[in-house]
N, C-alpha and C positions, 0 to 999 in steps of 0.2 A: 504494500500500500504506500503511495507516495506521501511524503511529508507535506504538511500544510506550511504556509508562510504567513507572516503578519498581514499581508495583503488579503489572503484568503479569509481571515477572521475580521477584516476591517469593518464589516457591517454589523458586528456584535454591538449590543447596547454598551455604550462607553462606561456605564456604571459597573457592569460585571467584569469589564476588562481592566478596571482599576486595580492597582495594588491595594492591599489591605490598609497600609499606613496612609496612603493617599485618600482612600475612602473614609477612614476615620477622621482625618483632618477636614474633609469636605463636609461631613455631617456636623462636626463641632462648629465649623464656621458658618453653618446654615446655608451652604452652597447647594446642598442636597437635603431633602427631607427624608426622614426614616421611612415614610410611606412610599416615596419614590423609589428608594433603595429596595424595599421589600417587593414592590410590584415588579421591578426589573428582574430581581433574582427569581421570583416565582415563575415569571413568564419564561425565563431562560431555562429553568429546571424542567418546565413542562416540555420544552423542545429537546433537551439534551439527555435528560435522565433515562428516558425509555431506551436509549441506545446502549447505556452502560450499567444501569441499575446500581448506582452508587449510593443514592439517598433513599432510605426506606422509612417506613412508619411515619409518613408525612402528616403534619397537622393540617387542620382546616385553614384554607387561605383567608377566609373572612376573619377568623380569630387572630391570625398572624397580622393582618392589616390593622386590626383594632389595637394590638399590642404596639405596632409601629407608630400608630397615632398617639398612643400614650407616651412613647419615647419623645415624639415631637412636642407634646404638651410639656414634658419635663424640661426640654430645652427652652421652650418659651418662658418658663418660670425661672430660668437661670440655673437649672439643675442638670449637670452633666455627670453621668454615672461613672464614666471611665472610657478606656480606649476602645471597648467593644460596643459603645452606646449605639443601639439601633442596628447592629450588624446581624445578619442572618447567620446562624451557626447550627450545626447538626452534630451533637456529640457522638462519639464512637459507641456502637451498641454493645460495649462491654462495661461502660462506666455508668453509674447510677444517675438517673435524672428523675427528680420528683414528679409524679403524675404521668410518666410515660412508661411504656413497656421497655424493660431491659431484657431482651430475649437471649442475648449472647449467641444468636443464631441457632438456638436449640429448641426442639419441640417440647422439652421439659419446661421451658420458661416462656414460651411464645405468648402467653396471655397474662403474664405476671406484671402488674403495674407496680412500679417502684414507689416507695413511700418517702424516700429521702434523696438528697443530692450527694454525689461524691464531692470530695474537696475541690477538685478542679472545676466541677460544674457550679458549685457554690461561687467560686471566684469569677467564672465567666458570667454567671447571672448577675453578680454584684457589679461587674464592669459594664453591664448594659446589653449583653447579648440576648438575642431572641432565638429560641430553639425551635427550628422549623421541622425537625425530624431527627433521624439517626443515620449514621453512616454504616454501611454493611460490613460484616466481619465473617471470617470462617467460624464454624461451630466451635464455641468455647475459646475462640482465638487461636486454635491449634493449626499450625502450618502457615506457610506464606502463600496461600491461594484462597481468595475470598469466595466461598460458596457455602451454602447451608440449606437445610430443608425448610426453613421458614420463609426466607426471602429470595432464595435462588443465588445465581452467580453474578458477580460484578465483573464486567468486561473492561478491558484496557481502553482508555479513550483514544489511543493511537491505533488500535486495531481491536475492536470488541470481541473478536474470536480468540483473543489471547488473555491471559490472566493479568489482573492489576496488582498482583502480589497480596500480601497480608501480613499481620492480621489487620493493619490499618489500610486495607485495600480500597474500601469504600471512601475513606477519607482522602487518600491520594488521588483516586479517580475523580472525585467531586472537585477537588482543588484544581487539578490539571484542566478539567473541563469548565472551569470558571463558574461552578455552581455554588462555591463557598469562597469567601475572601481568605480565610485561614481555616485550618482544621486541627483538632486535637487528635492524638493517637496514643498508643501505648506500645511498649517494646520489652519483650523478654528475649526472644531469639531473632531480633532484627525487624520487628514489626513496624518501626518507624522508618527504617533505613531501606529495607528491600522494596516496599511499595513505592517509596519516593524515587528510587532508582528506576523502577519499572514504569513510572508515570511522568518522568522528567520534571520533578519538583524537588524541593528541599525538605528533608525530614531529619529532626534532631532528637537523639536519645541524650538527655542531659546527664550530668554527673549523678552518681548515686546520692539520693537524698535531696537533690535540687528541687524536685516537684514532689510534695508530700502525697503519699498514696493512702486512700481510705475514704471514709471510715471502714475499718476492716476488723474482723474477729481475731486476726493474727497480725501483730504490728512489729515484731522483732526479726522474724526470719525472712520476710519478703524483701530481700535486698537485690533481687535480680529483675523484677518486672517494674518498670516505671512508666509514667505517662509523660508526654511531651508534645512539642509543637511541630506543625508542618506549615509550609508556606511556599509561595512562588518566588519570594526573594528572601535573602538572609535577614533583611530589616523586618519583614513581616514575622519571620520565625522568632526573632529577638523580642519583638513587641508582644507576641502571644506568650512567650516565656516569661515576660515581666508580669503578666497576669497570673500565670499558673504557679510560678515559683514562690518560695518563701516558707518559713517555718510554720508548722501547725502542731499544737501540743498533742493532737490525736495521732500524729505520726512521729514518734519519739526520735527517730534517726534522721529527720528532715533538717536541712541546713538553715542556719540563721542569717546568712548573708542577705543584704538588702536587694530585693528583686528589681528595684529601680535602676540598678546598674545596667540592665539590658535595654533601657530606654535611651541611653547615651549614644552618641554618634559611633558608628562602627568603623569608620575610616581609620586606617592605621598603616604604617609603613611596614611592609613585609620583606623588604630587602634584607638579605642575609639570614633569613629564617631557614633552618635546616628541616627538610621533610624527608623522612625515611620511607622509601617505597618498599612494601613487603611483597608485592606481586602475588604469586601463587604459593608462597612459603617454600620456595625451592622444589616445587613439584608436588608438595604434600596435598594441596587443594586442587582437585580437578576443576578445570575451567572450560566452558564451552568456547570453541574457537571464535575469535573476534573480540572477546571481552577485554583481554589485555591490550589489544590494539586501540580500542576506543578509550580505555583508561590512559593510554599514552597521550592522547589529546588533552586530557585533564592535567596530566603532569606537565605538558608543554605550557599550559595556561599558568600553572604555578610558577614555572620558570619565567614567564613574561612579567609577572608581578614582583620578581626579584628573589623568589625563594631558591634555595640551593637544594635540588632534589637529588638524593643519593640512594642507591640500592642498599637495602638493610636486611640482614639475616636475623630472624628471631632466635634468641638463645634459649629456646624452650621447645620441647618436642610437641608436635601437633596432636599426636594420639594421646599423649598425657593430658592435654587440655580437654580432649573429647571425653575421656573417661570421667574426669571430674564434672564435666558439664552434664553428662547423663545422670549422675547421682543427684546433682542439685535439681535437675529438671524433674526427675521422678519424684523427688521429695516435695517440691513445691506444687506441681500440677497434680500429682497423684494424691498428695495429702489433702488438697483443696476439694477434689471431686470424688474421693473414695466412696462416699456414701451413695452417690448416683450409680456407680458401677456395681456396688454390692447389692443394691435393691433390684430384683429382677424386673420390676415394673418400669424402672427408668433405664436400666442397662440396655434394654432392647431399643431405646430411643437415641442412644449416643453413638458417636462415630468411633470406628476402631482405634483411632489414634489415642482417644481418651482412655479406652480400656487398656491399651498397651502401656500408657503412662502409669496408670494405677497398678497394673500387674507388675510393673517394675519395682514396686515397693516390696513385693514378696521376697523374703529372705534377706532384705536389707537390714543391717544392724546399726546401732548407734555408733559403733566403731567405724563402720563404713562411712557414715556421714561425717564423723570427726576427721577421718583421714582425707576425705574430699575437701573439707574446709581447710585443712592444712595445705593441701595441694593448691587450692585457690589462693591462699596466703603467699605461697611460694611464687605463684604467677604474678601476684600484685607486686611483690618485691622485685621481680624481674622487670616488670613494666616500668617501675620507678627508675631502675638503672638504665633502661632504654632511653628514657627521657633525659638522662644526663648526656646522651650522645646526640640527640636530635630534639627539635622543638615540637614537631608534630610527626605523626605517622600517617601513612596512606595505604589503602588496600581496596580492591573492588568491593562494591556493596552487594554483589550477587555473583553466583558462579554460573548462572544461565541467563539468557535473555528471556523475556516473557514467553511462556510456553502455552500450548493449546489449553483453552479454558475448560475443555471437557475432561482433562486429566485430573487425577487427585493430587499427584506430585511426581516430579521427575524421578524415574527409576535408575537412570544412568546419566552420567556426564562424561562426554568425550570417551565413551566406552567403559567407564568405570562404574560399577554398580553402587547404588546408594542403599544402605542397609536399614535406614529408618525414614520416617516421613519427614524428618527435618535435617537429615545429613547433608542434603544439597544446599543448605543455608549455613554451613559451618564457618564461612568467612566472617560472620558477624559475632559468633559466640565468644571469642576471646575478650572482646571489649565490654560485653555484658558482664563477664566474670570479673574484669578489672575495675568496673565502675567508672570508666572514663567517659568524658563527654565526646560524642561522636555526631558528626553531621554528614549525611549523604548529599553530595552535590552532583548535578547532571554532568555527564562527560560526552554525550553523543548518542549515536544510533547505529544499530546493525544495518547491513545492506538492505534488509527488509523493512527498515524504518521503525525498529523497536528500540525503546530507550534503555540506557544503562547509566549507573551512577558509581561514584567512588566515595568511600568513607574517608573523612578527614578526622583524625583522632588527636585529642589533646591530653595533657596530663590530668590526673584527677582534680576536679573542681576548677579547671581552667576553661569553663564554658564560654566566657566572654572572649577569650583569645581564639577559640575555635570559630566563633561567630565572626570575628574580625577577619580571620583567614578566608572564610566563606564569602564575606563581603568583597574582599579584594578579588577573589576568584570570579564572583558574579559580575563585577564591574568590567573585568577583562573579557568575559565570555558569557553572555546572557543566553544560554540555551533555551530557557523557558519562554522568553519573549520572541526569540528568533524562530522557534519551531513549535507553534501551538498544535494541539492534537487534531486529528482528522474529524473527531466528533464536533469540533467547533466549525470546521470547514463546511460540513454538511448542514450544520445548524444555521449557518449564516446565509445560506443560499435559498 
């Protein structure tokens, strides 16, 4: 499928074409009313969403327009709620939203109306967002391909017959197709990074604790799954992070840094910054042909902004990382959903991947968990030493280009078999385990016009530095604006 160009999408409503930070400024200055914004987005969603199925559980349009009118009345009274005042938003269908169904893509929860907001939804609501629906997810967020028995499959806006990734696949697709100004997502095994790569947008997994998770019945062990921002520009990502981040006493490991730091200018001199390129880990990670080639374009862009890109060998065995990953994954996912698999009535309703995660707990001992935590600690110490050599690290965001949406997951990469439903996503797991801030930046397209991204990784808690690097990258090479998705091309004609 041929790539679209800015000219192809030129007839789009200029409101939906705006960056999120420009839209926010226009609403605050009263250059646009919240009702105008809502009308524009709802009309655009009506045209585009049937092609990709990214936004689900949509709310009534008249009700949304009434809420938009209330936001306008607040501005008339001199009350501005915050950066998201009047912005349409669709929280990911894994995070709780008061008064809406949080199905998690599961038949078990398809009719369950949530009675509370998650912490990030509280914050977006307080900042003035209007929730128009949900973004689609894989069942229980498992795997990086967004399909489920409740809402169906989300297609890639660059080619709807291909996957949009996951688990924030609906979020990435909606964002790329200009159906949302920004999007929230979550990431355990690359769920903010892989779909961003597959949809030619930016997705950031913040440092461990940057965005508080909850409210949750377990608040100490869940150090691997975090929520975070997605956007079409690094500035949009940073501004949404400023809304989501910040300490919350219900999340005892959350960071106390002032989230206002992310509202500051991101422009910074990147000359002389050393970026360690990890490639395929000396052949350990199988890569679909072409991925390293498009990533080379991204590395060349880093070179143009003054970075010193060097090949870097990770001083830690990949299979050692994978073993500790499996233990942590079984513990967290299996522990959370064990009751569903043990109950015959719900077991028959859940996907095989969830059963596999729960059964992975069988025979696991406390000593196994402790040893895996020791191994994770050893990896963390290794990462700290790596950042004594370089300022940032870079590695592909995915090991395959977007694949056929009728598949459940890729069984082989370049002839090498994948032994689990998430083995093909192994390139993202080391940085989850290390708790580093990571942003996926677009790097180009396959010969078939399918997007790919590259992870830029910073030292723990250096989120602002990672955003500044992404900003310099985006200013040098704006893939998002240069190559809008085909879904827009057809929508604008």
